[in-house]
LOPAPA-306588 format. One record per residue (C-alpha): x, y, z; residue in one letter. Coordinates in steps of 0.02 Angstrom, whole numbers, plus 50000, padded with zeros to 5 digits. Layout:
<nodes>
XYZA;...
</nodes>
This chain:
<nodes>
491634872549709X;493244878249623X;494164893249695X;492724899049807X;493774913849869X;493594921749697X;491704921149709X;491784928649883X;492924942749827X;491864947549677X;490254946949779X;491014957949915X;491494972149796X;490754989249833X;489624998249710X;491045010049666X;492244995549634X;490954986849525X;490735002649422X;492615004249399X;492744986249339X;491244988149222X;492065003549147X;493654993449125X;492724979949029X;491974993248916X;493695000348880X;494474983748833X;492954976748740X;493554982548567X;495134972448593X;494174956348619X;492694957348502X;493124940248432X;493654932848598X;492244923148679X;493274920548835X;493224939048873X;491334939348855X;491194924548971X;492224933649102X;491014948149096X;489544936249108X;490294928349263X;490644945449338X;488834950949312X;488184934349379X;489174936049541X;488884954549571X;487024953349540X;486864939149666X;487894945149812X;486934935549945X;486804919349849X;488024904849840X;488374902449656X;488994884849625X;490004878949476X;488504870649394X;487604887349382X;489174895949317X;489344882649182X;487544885149132X;487594904249129X;489304906349048X;489194891148934X;490924884848977X;491604870549081X;493334878149104X;492854885749271X;494584887449349X;495294896749198X;493764907749185X;493814912749367X;495674916249366X;495554926549208X;494154936649287X;495174939149445X;496644945749344X;495484958249257X;494764963949424X;496504966949495X;497024976549339X;495444987249342X;495684991849525X;497394999349486X;496665011849361X;497085029849405X;495225033849408X;495065022149557X;496705024249652X;496575043249649X;494765043749710X;494805055649859X;493135049149923X;493885031849943X;495685035149993X;496715047350096X;497995059050019X;499375047850087X;498565032150014X;498405040349843X;500215045949849X;500835028549893X;499785020249757X;500355032849627X;502185031449674X;502165012549664X;501305013149496X;502575025549429X;503995014849494X;503245000049400X;503185010549240X;505005015249267X;505504996849283X;504534992049127X;505325005849021X;507035001849092X;506964984449014X;506964992448840X;508085007248882X;508775017248736X;509435034848712X;507715041948678X;507055035948846X;508525040248958X;508125058249006X;506275054649031X;506725040249148X;507915051449246X;506515064249267X;505245050949318X;506455043649446X;506835060849520X;504985064649539X;504715047949626X;506165051249744X;505635069149786X;503835064249822X;504325048649920X;505445059350031X;504055072050059X;502765059050108X;503975047150198X;503635032450083X;505285024550129X;505085007650044X;504785015849875X;506145028649911X;507515015749944X;507005005849790X;507025021549682X;508705026949751X;509415009749716X;508825011249536X;509605028549526X;511235021949596X;511415009349456X;510655019649317X;511485036349351X;512785033749486X;513865022549379X;513925035749241X;514405049749361X;515785040449454X;516145032749623X;515815048649724X;514015049749662X;513815030949683X;514385031849865X;513325047149899X;511745038149842X;512255022849943X;512315033550101X;510565039950063X;509945022150042X;510695017050210X;509905032150296X;508155029550224X;508245010850256X;508545015550438X;507045027250428X;505945012950368X;506535001750510X;506225015650638X;504455018250573X;504154999550578X;504744998950759X;503575013150808X;502115005050717X;502474988450803X;502444996850974X;500775004650933X;499924989250862X;500614977550994X;499734987851127X;498064989651038X;497954972150964X;498864960051078X;497854958651238X;498814943151289X;500434953151278X;499744966851390X;498984954651514X;500604944751527X;501534959751598X;501474966451774X;501084984751804X;502944988451823X;503424978351668X;502114986851562X;502655004151620X;504444999351581X;503904993651407X;503075010651380X;504625020051438X;505825009951329X;504695011851177X;504545030651206X;506415032551230X;506835023551068X;505515033150969X;506155049651039X;507915045150981X;507275040250809X;506175055750791X;507605067250840X;508705059150708X;507525057650560X;506065069650599X;504765057250537X;502975062850567X;502435044750563X;503555041150713X;502935057150795X;501145051050779X;501505034150860X;502575042650993X;501155053951046X;499965039151054X;501135029351168X;501395044751278X;499515047051285X;499255028851334X;500575029951472X;499795045751544X;498095037451541X;498785022551637X;499505034351767X;497835043751771X;498725059751721X;497255065151616X;497775083251587X;499415077751511X;498505064251412X;497335077451338X;498835088051290X;499625073451196X;497955069451115X;497795087351051X;499565086850982X;499165070450896X;497665078550810X;498785092250739X;499955078950668X;498505070650579X;
</nodes>
């Protein structure tokens, strides 16, 4: 069977995702009225989604879609699925995603639009791009989306900083360095958290004293980072590690206090 992972992905889609993709096909249908390939993609999509528990082999796909170019057909369908799942209707669905998820998806999509328009920059687009970039930067700062923020600031540095002179250029550079540090600090805190909850071998390899020391060092570094950058993401992981340490020491009252504080952060 060619590219079986594509079959598996399509058959694992939720009802909501299937509806989004079907809507997408309806929207683009007028563009491909004379394109049989597009109709074959839809046929394959319906074949797979209507037989979720069945292994659909290439022979059946050839029969139902009336084409032998299976690899191309599957890859074209996969591209359409990926494109459909980035529609605003889907990525802003509050029943599927958290506010933070929606913000991250939206920021990354807007940053992509900025990059596309930048390739054909002219005087008529300049002010709109400045405004778009500023909105991305302001929202990324508010929600601590540091990877998008540093990328947007870098774009601002070259787009606007050069026009305004070396002082503005250096000022933006300092911001980039600071928020790059923020991203690394959040990554460190997340690593401490996931290492403890996922890596049983890591935990088992340490003695009681070594594990307590690991907790203390992690907490100390996160406290330093939180004091410097005031990231609520770090604060969340910090409270979890403190909670875990108190639990290990059987200091349950203190553990409950940290747990309650963690709930307020969420």
